[in-house]
C-alpha positions as CSV (number, residue, x, y, z in Angstrom):
1,X,-1.0,-24.9,-8.6
2,X,2.1,-24.8,-5.7
3,X,1.6,-25.8,-2.1
4,X,2.7,-23.8,0.5
5,X,5.5,-25.7,1.7
6,X,7.1,-26.2,-1.8
7,X,10.7,-23.7,-1.9
8,X,10.3,-20.9,-3.5
9,X,12.6,-20.5,-6.4
10,X,16.3,-18.8,-5.9
11,X,15.1,-15.4,-7.8
12,X,12.5,-14.9,-4.7
13,X,15.6,-15.2,-1.9
14,X,17.7,-12.4,-1.0
15,X,19.9,-11.0,1.9
16,X,19.3,-10.0,5.4
17,X,18.9,-6.2,5.1
18,X,22.1,-4.3,6.7
19,X,24.2,-1.2,6.4
20,X,25.1,1.5,9.0
21,X,21.8,3.9,7.5
22,X,19.8,0.5,7.5
23,X,20.3,0.3,11.2
24,X,20.5,4.0,12.2
25,X,17.1,3.9,10.3
26,X,15.9,1.1,12.7
27,X,17.2,2.2,15.7
28,X,15.5,6.0,15.2
29,X,12.2,3.9,14.2
30,X,12.5,2.4,18.0
31,X,12.9,5.6,19.6
32,X,10.1,7.3,17.7
33,X,7.8,3.9,18.5
34,X,7.0,4.5,15.0
35,X,5.9,1.1,13.1
36,X,6.7,0.6,8.9
37,X,4.9,-1.3,7.2
38,X,8.0,-2.2,5.4
39,X,9.6,-3.8,8.5
40,X,6.4,-5.7,9.7
41,X,5.4,-7.2,7.0
42,X,8.8,-8.4,5.9
43,X,8.9,-6.1,2.7
44,X,12.2,-8.1,1.0
45,X,13.5,-4.7,-0.5
46,X,13.5,-3.2,2.7
47,X,17.2,-2.9,3.3
48,X,17.4,-1.4,-0.1
49,X,14.8,0.8,0.3
50,X,15.8,2.4,3.6
51,X,19.3,2.8,2.6
52,X,17.9,4.8,-0.6
53,X,15.6,6.9,2.6
54,X,12.3,5.6,1.5
55,X,9.9,4.1,4.0
56,X,6.1,3.1,4.2
57,X,3.8,4.5,6.9
58,X,0.4,2.8,7.7
59,X,-2.5,5.3,9.2
60,X,-6.0,4.5,10.2
61,X,-5.6,1.5,12.5
62,X,-4.9,-2.0,12.0
63,X,-8.7,-3.4,11.4
64,X,-9.7,-3.1,7.4
65,X,-13.3,-3.3,6.5
66,X,-13.2,-5.4,3.7
67,X,-11.3,-8.9,3.2
68,X,-9.4,-9.2,0.1
69,X,-8.1,-13.3,-0.6
70,X,-4.8,-12.0,-1.0
71,X,-4.1,-9.5,2.4
72,X,-3.6,-10.5,5.9
73,X,-5.2,-7.9,6.9
74,X,-7.6,-8.1,10.4
75,X,-11.2,-7.8,8.6
76,X,-13.8,-6.2,10.9
77,X,-15.8,-2.9,12.1
78,X,-13.6,-0.3,13.7
79,X,-17.0,1.1,14.4
80,X,-15.5,4.7,13.5
81,X,-12.4,4.8,16.0
82,X,-9.9,7.0,14.6
83,X,-7.3,8.8,16.7
84,X,-7.2,12.8,15.5
85,X,-3.8,13.0,16.8
86,X,-2.3,10.6,14.2
87,X,-1.8,13.0,11.6
88,X,0.4,15.7,13.6
89,X,2.1,12.4,15.3
90,X,3.0,10.8,12.1
91,X,4.5,13.8,10.7
92,X,6.8,15.1,13.5
93,X,8.0,11.4,13.7
94,X,8.5,11.2,10.1
95,X,10.2,14.5,10.1
96,X,12.8,14.0,12.5
97,X,13.8,11.0,10.1
98,X,16.5,11.3,7.1
99,X,13.9,10.3,5.0
100,X,13.6,11.7,1.6
101,X,10.7,9.8,0.3
102,X,7.7,8.4,2.4
103,X,4.5,6.6,1.2
104,X,1.5,7.1,3.6
105,X,-0.7,4.1,3.2
106,X,-4.5,3.2,4.8
107,X,-6.5,0.4,5.3
108,X,-10.0,0.8,3.9
109,X,-12.4,2.3,6.3
110,X,-16.1,1.8,5.0
111,X,-17.2,2.6,8.4
112,X,-16.2,6.6,8.0
113,X,-18.1,9.2,6.7
114,X,-15.5,10.1,4.1
115,X,-13.4,6.9,4.2
116,X,-10.4,8.6,5.9
117,X,-10.1,10.6,3.2
118,X,-9.4,13.9,5.3
119,X,-7.3,12.4,7.6
120,X,-5.0,11.0,5.3
121,X,-4.9,14.6,3.6
122,X,-4.4,16.3,6.9
123,X,-1.4,13.9,6.9
124,X,0.2,15.0,3.7
125,X,-0.4,18.4,4.8
126,X,1.3,18.6,7.6
127,X,4.4,16.4,6.4
128,X,5.0,19.3,4.1
129,X,4.5,21.9,6.4
130,X,7.1,20.5,8.5
131,X,9.5,18.7,5.6
132,X,9.3,20.7,2.1
133,X,11.9,18.7,0.9
134,X,10.1,15.2,1.9
135,X,8.3,13.4,-1.3
136,X,4.9,12.2,-0.3
137,X,3.2,9.3,-1.5
138,X,-0.3,8.6,-0.7
139,X,-1.1,5.2,-1.8
140,X,-5.2,5.2,-1.1
141,X,-8.4,3.2,-1.2
142,X,-11.0,3.7,-3.6
143,X,-13.2,5.8,-0.9
144,X,-16.4,3.7,-3.0
145,X,-15.5,5.6,-6.2
146,X,-16.4,9.2,-4.4
147,X,-15.1,11.7,-6.8
148,X,-15.0,14.2,-4.1
149,X,-12.7,12.3,-1.4
150,X,-10.5,11.6,-4.1
151,X,-10.3,15.0,-4.6
152,X,-9.8,15.9,-1.3
153,X,-6.4,14.0,-1.2
154,X,-5.5,15.3,-4.6
155,X,-6.0,18.2,-3.2
156,X,-3.2,18.2,-0.5
157,X,-0.9,17.6,-2.9
158,X,0.9,14.4,-2.5
159,X,3.8,13.9,-4.9
160,X,2.3,11.1,-6.1
161,X,-1.4,9.4,-5.9
162,X,-1.4,5.9,-6.0
163,X,-4.2,3.4,-6.0
164,X,-3.2,0.1,-6.6
165,X,-5.6,-2.2,-9.1
166,X,-4.3,-5.1,-7.5
167,X,-5.0,-8.1,-9.8
168,X,-6.7,-8.9,-13.6
169,X,-10.0,-8.0,-14.6
170,X,-11.0,-11.5,-14.0
171,X,-9.5,-12.0,-11.0
172,X,-10.7,-9.0,-9.1
173,X,-14.4,-10.9,-8.0
174,X,-12.1,-14.2,-6.8
175,X,-9.7,-12.4,-4.9
176,X,-10.8,-8.5,-3.9
177,X,-13.3,-7.8,-1.6
178,X,-17.0,-7.6,-3.3
179,X,-17.3,-3.9,-2.5
180,X,-14.0,-3.7,-5.0
181,X,-14.1,-2.9,-8.4
182,X,-11.7,-3.1,-11.3
183,X,-13.4,-0.3,-13.4
184,X,-14.0,1.6,-10.0
185,X,-9.6,1.0,-9.3
186,X,-9.6,2.7,-12.7
187,X,-11.7,5.5,-12.6
188,X,-10.3,6.4,-9.3
189,X,-7.0,6.8,-10.8
190,X,-8.5,8.2,-14.0
191,X,-10.2,11.1,-11.3
192,X,-7.1,11.9,-9.5
193,X,-5.3,12.6,-12.9
194,X,-8.2,14.7,-14.1
195,X,-8.4,16.6,-10.8
196,X,-4.1,17.4,-11.3
197,X,-3.0,16.6,-14.6
198,X,0.3,17.6,-13.3
199,X,0.7,15.0,-10.3
200,X,2.1,11.3,-11.0
201,X,-0.4,8.5,-10.6
202,X,0.8,5.2,-9.7
203,X,-0.5,1.9,-9.6
204,X,0.5,-2.6,-8.9
205,X,-0.6,-5.6,-10.0
206,X,0.3,-8.5,-8.7
207,X,0.8,-11.8,-10.6
208,X,1.4,-15.5,-10.3
209,X,-2.2,-15.8,-8.6
210,X,-3.6,-17.1,-12.1
211,X,-3.7,-14.5,-14.4
212,X,-2.9,-15.3,-17.9
213,X,0.1,-13.1,-19.8
214,X,-2.5,-11.9,-21.9
215,X,-4.4,-10.4,-19.2
216,X,-1.5,-9.0,-17.6
217,X,-1.2,-6.9,-21.0
218,X,-4.7,-6.0,-21.2
219,X,-4.6,-4.5,-17.6
220,X,-1.7,-2.3,-18.3
221,X,-3.4,-0.9,-21.4
222,X,-6.1,0.1,-18.9
223,X,-4.2,1.9,-16.3
224,X,-2.4,3.8,-19.7
225,X,-5.7,4.4,-20.5
226,X,-6.7,5.3,-17.0
227,X,-3.7,8.0,-17.6
228,X,-1.5,5.9,-14.7
229,X,2.3,7.4,-15.1
230,X,4.2,4.5,-13.0
231,X,3.5,0.8,-12.9
232,X,4.7,-1.9,-10.7
233,X,4.1,-5.9,-11.3
234,X,5.6,-8.6,-8.7
235,X,5.1,-11.9,-7.7
236,X,1.9,-12.6,-5.2
237,X,2.9,-14.7,-2.1
238,X,0.5,-16.3,-0.1
239,X,0.5,-14.7,3.1
240,X,-1.6,-17.9,4.9
241,X,-3.5,-21.2,3.7
242,X,-6.4,-18.9,4.2
243,X,-5.8,-17.2,1.6
244,X,-5.7,-17.3,-2.1
245,X,-2.9,-20.1,-3.2
246,X,-0.1,-19.1,-5.4
247,X,-0.7,-20.6,-9.2
248,X,3.1,-20.0,-10.0
249,X,6.0,-18.1,-9.8
250,X,6.6,-16.3,-12.7
251,X,10.0,-16.1,-13.9
252,X,12.1,-13.2,-14.4
253,X,12.1,-13.1,-17.8
254,X,8.5,-12.4,-18.2
255,X,8.8,-9.9,-15.8
256,X,11.1,-8.3,-17.8
257,X,9.0,-8.3,-20.7
258,X,6.6,-6.8,-19.4
259,X,8.4,-4.0,-18.2
260,X,9.3,-3.3,-21.9
261,X,5.9,-3.6,-23.2
262,X,4.6,-0.9,-19.9
263,X,7.6,1.3,-21.2
264,X,6.6,1.0,-24.9
265,X,2.3,1.7,-24.2
266,X,4.2,5.1,-22.9
267,X,4.3,4.6,-18.6
268,X,6.8,7.4,-17.3
269,X,8.5,4.4,-15.0
270,X,7.7,0.6,-15.0
271,X,9.3,-1.7,-12.4
272,X,8.5,-5.2,-13.1
273,X,10.3,-8.0,-11.0
274,X,9.6,-11.2,-8.5
275,X,11.0,-9.0,-5.9
276,X,9.0,-5.8,-6.8
277,X,6.2,-4.5,-4.6
278,X,4.1,-1.2,-4.7
279,X,6.5,1.0,-2.7
280,X,9.5,-0.9,-4.5
281,X,12.4,1.8,-4.4
282,X,9.7,5.0,-4.4
283,X,12.1,7.7,-4.3
284,X,13.9,6.5,-7.3
285,X,11.1,5.8,-9.2
286,X,9.7,9.4,-8.8
287,X,12.8,10.7,-9.9
288,X,13.4,8.6,-13.0
289,X,9.6,9.2,-13.9
290,X,10.6,12.9,-13.8
291,X,13.7,12.3,-15.7
292,X,12.3,10.0,-18.1
293,X,15.2,9.0,-20.3
294,X,18.1,10.8,-18.5
295,X,21.1,9.1,-18.0
296,X,21.5,7.2,-15.1
297,X,24.4,9.3,-13.4
298,X,21.8,12.8,-13.3
299,X,19.3,10.5,-11.6
300,X,22.1,9.3,-9.1
301,X,23.1,12.9,-8.5
302,X,19.7,13.7,-8.0
303,X,19.3,11.4,-5.4
304,X,22.2,12.3,-3.5
305,X,21.0,15.7,-3.8
306,X,17.5,14.5,-2.4
307,X,19.5,12.9,0.3
308,X,21.6,15.8,1.6
309,X,18.2,17.9,1.8
310,X,16.6,15.3,3.9
311,X,19.3,15.3,6.4
312,X,19.4,18.6,6.4
313,X,15.4,18.7,7.0
314,X,15.4,16.2,9.6
315,X,18.3,17.9,11.4
316,X,16.2,21.6,11.5
317,X,13.1,19.4,12.5
318,X,15.1,17.8,15.3
319,X,16.1,21.1,16.2
320,X,13.2,23.1,16.5
321,X,11.6,20.6,18.5
322,X,11.3,21.9,22.3
323,X,13.7,21.0,24.6
324,X,12.8,17.8,26.5
325,X,9.7,17.3,24.6
326,X,9.8,14.2,22.1
327,X,7.1,13.9,19.9
328,X,4.4,11.6,21.1
329,X,4.1,8.2,20.1
330,X,2.3,8.1,17.0
331,X,-1.1,6.3,17.1
332,X,0.2,3.6,15.2
333,X,-0.5,-0.3,15.5
334,X,1.5,-3.7,14.6
335,X,1.0,-3.7,10.4
336,X,2.4,-7.4,10.4
337,X,-1.0,-8.3,8.7
338,X,-1.5,-5.4,6.9
339,X,0.5,-5.8,3.4
340,X,0.1,-8.6,0.9
341,X,3.1,-10.8,0.7
């Protein structure tokens, strides 16, 4: 068992983000008052992802109705508070950015009749209307397993439907909120694939939180059996002393072995590494999952073309906005405590 103050291994250290595109996007996000999970949660991959035109935005506020032991989200009762303008505001703000891929994620909202499904769906639909070139991933909660609300999001036609199983089966009752469930998460992913067989489904696992290697292999088999196309595996890092401790720092070689195993199981794409997070290099993941075993230069060419389309799409949205009428500040809140570190 590691301690909070134990030095992290060298493979968990990264350079500070930088580069012209990173700083340009950061400045634009400030101007639009659009808060990304990437930056405020200090994701180690923020520079890499932003340079490639990928960002993650949180919907539905800063208070989650659940209290998982791995996540620093504020837990409470939002009492049904929702900003109905948020889908439009977020879409208009993101539309102005030269992004080729955006992840829309959310807190669990058990206080809402549809658990926030329609709100997410409206945002996806509006983004596609404004920027047809933009790839949109909906990374959502379990909606308490209600198939109709899963369908609401799937029917909005996000390019990727994501839901994270988070940890292996044995650790789920210990680490996730009591209202979560390992099998429920698998059912959510299975339902999304059944609803739209051609749509990519995606899930994520944390390791180093007390699992055994064989349990990770079991989780990979379970996810594949549920029809999941893309899986990411990354190192759990403890947000605070109140959260579940880190059991061990998994070495890069073990991550590499899981990636090979996932590919052998038939996942279209797998990203496994100490710094990998749920939305890690999401645009590249989408392209490579779609292209399969295509050469690396072909994937790079597709990514370059998507970046060109993103620049044109953003310019068009900016040009079509009424003069002197910039988009209202989105009703988003600080996401610093919303994502596991």
